[in-house]
C-alpha positions in Angstrom: 5.4 -15.1 -1.8 5.1 -18.9 -1.8 5.0 -20.7 -5.0 1.6 -22.2 -4.1 0.1 -18.8 -3.3 1.5 -17.4 -6.6 0.0 -20.4 -8.4 -3.4 -19.8 -6.7 -3.3 -16.1 -7.6 -2.5 -16.9 -11.2 -5.2 -19.5 -11.5 -7.8 -17.2 -9.8 -6.8 -14.2 -12.0 -7.2 -16.4 -15.1 -10.6 -17.6 -14.0 -11.8 -14.1 -13.0 -10.8 -12.8 -16.4 -12.5 -15.6 -18.2 -15.7 -15.8 -16.1 -15.9 -12.6 -14.1 -16.1 -12.3 -10.3 -19.6 -13.8 -10.0 -18.7 -16.7 -12.3 -15.9 -18.0 -10.1 -16.3 -19.9 -6.8 -13.6 -21.0 -4.4 -14.4 -24.6 -5.0 -13.6 -24.1 -8.7 -10.3 -22.5 -7.9 -9.5 -25.4 -5.6 -10.4 -27.9 -8.2 -8.4 -26.2 -11.0 -5.4 -25.8 -8.8 -5.6 -29.4 -7.6 -5.2 -28.3 -3.9 -7.1 -29.0 -0.7 -9.6 -26.5 0.7 -7.2 -26.0 3.6 -4.3 -25.1 1.3 -6.4 -22.4 -0.3 -7.7 -21.1 3.1 -4.1 -21.1 4.4 -3.4 -18.2 2.0 -6.8 -16.6 1.6 -9.5 -16.2 4.2 -12.4 -15.8 1.7 -13.3 -15.1 -1.9 -13.1 -11.4 -1.1 -9.6 -11.8 0.2 -8.6 -13.8 -2.9 -10.0 -11.1 -5.2 -8.3 -8.4 -3.1 -5.0 -10.1 -3.5 -5.5 -10.7 -7.2 -6.3 -7.1 -7.7 -3.2 -6.1 -5.8 -0.9 -8.5 -7.7 -2.3 -8.0 -11.3 -3.5 -4.4 -11.2 -2.1 -2.4 -8.3 1.4 -3.8 -8.3 1.8 -2.8 -12.0 0.7 0.8 -11.2 3.0 0.8 -8.2 5.9 0.2 -10.5 5.8 3.8 -11.5 8.6 5.8 -10.0 6.8 9.0 -9.3 9.9 10.9 -8.0 11.9 10.1 -11.1 8.9 10.9 -13.3 8.4 14.3 -11.5 12.1 15.1 -11.9 12.3 14.2 -15.6 12.0 16.6 -18.4 8.9 16.4 -20.7 10.6 14.2 -23.3 11.8 11.7 -20.7 8.4 11.8 -18.9 6.8 10.7 -22.1 9.3 7.9 -22.6 8.8 6.7 -19.0 5.0 6.8 -19.4 5.2 4.7 -22.6 7.4 2.2 -20.9 5.0 1.8 -18.1 2.0 1.3 -20.4 3.9 -1.0 -22.8 4.8 -3.2 -19.8 1.3 -3.3 -18.6 -0.7 -3.4 -21.8 1.7 -4.1 -24.7 1.9 -7.1 -27.0 3.9 -9.1 -24.5 1.5 -8.5 -21.7 0.0 -11.5 -19.9 -3.4 -9.8 -20.3 -3.5 -10.8 -23.9 -4.6 -14.3 -23.3 -8.2 -13.1 -22.9 -7.7 -9.6 -24.4 -8.0 -6.2 -22.9 -11.8 -6.3 -22.9 -11.8 -9.0 -20.2 -9.1 -7.1 -18.3 -11.3 -3.9 -18.4 -14.4 -5.9 -17.4 -12.7 -7.2 -14.3 -11.1 -3.8 -13.7 -14.3 -1.8 -13.9 -16.4 -4.4 -12.0 -13.8 -4.3 -9.3 -13.9 -0.4 -9.2 -17.7 -0.7 -8.6 -17.5 -3.4 -6.0 -14.3 -2.7 -4.1 -13.9 0.7 -2.4 -10.2 0.1 -1.5 -9.4 -0.8 -5.0 -11.3 2.2 -6.4 -9.4 4.5 -4.0 -6.1 3.0 -4.9 -6.7 3.5 -8.6 -8.0 7.1 -8.0 -4.8 7.8 -5.9 -2.6 6.4 -8.7 -4.2 8.7 -11.4 -4.0 11.7 -9.1 -0.3 11.0 -8.5 0.6 10.4 -12.1 -1.2 13.5 -13.3 0.5 15.6 -10.6 3.9 14.1 -11.6 3.5 14.9 -15.3 4.3 18.2 -16.8 1.3 20.1 -18.3 2.4 19.4 -21.9 2.6 15.6 -21.2 -0.8 15.2 -19.5 -2.8 15.2 -22.8 -0.6 12.3 -23.9 -1.7 10.3 -20.9 -5.3 10.8 -22.0 -4.5 9.8 -25.5 -2.7 6.7 -24.3 -5.6 5.7 -22.2 -7.9 6.2 -25.2 -5.6 4.1 -27.3 -5.8 1.3 -24.7 -9.6 1.5 -24.8 -9.7 1.4 -28.6 -7.2 -1.6 -28.5 -9.7 -3.4 -26.3 -12.5 -2.8 -28.7 -10.5 -3.8 -31.7 -8.9 -6.8 -30.0 -5.4 -5.8 -30.5 -2.4 -4.6 -28.6 -2.2 -0.8 -28.0 -0.2 1.1 -30.6 1.5 4.2 -29.3 3.1 5.2 -32.6 1.1 8.4 -32.6 3.3 9.8 -29.8 6.2 12.2 -30.7 9.6 10.6 -30.6 
């Protein structure tokens, strides 16, 4: 991916988090990036294309990092460790999402689920695959971790998975 395209995605993601989908126009992205209209349109055909690529880069690529074959083959203890590593990378204290907090992340996430059928299907497929990969005794921890991420968003803090068995 070109440096300019990555810069535009980063700026757009930041703006979508801060202002929501409806609050961001392409002209504002162009202005903030300091590029020409042609430079933006070289990489993105429309605002919908831009948000699609933002969703891919900042949401779906993180979910795609899960190695489902390795997760399926692992024993329960290793599955839990792998699951924690995935969630820590995506939502932990070092996450890029912490600039605006998890609440903004979830606002964009759920707004995108409602607006974008392809994104909604990709997220649904991810959760189906991860639940199928996990052993039955680990699936409840997935739900607890998801709940902890939700509570972390409410309390404006990084998720804390210390409740999980070692």
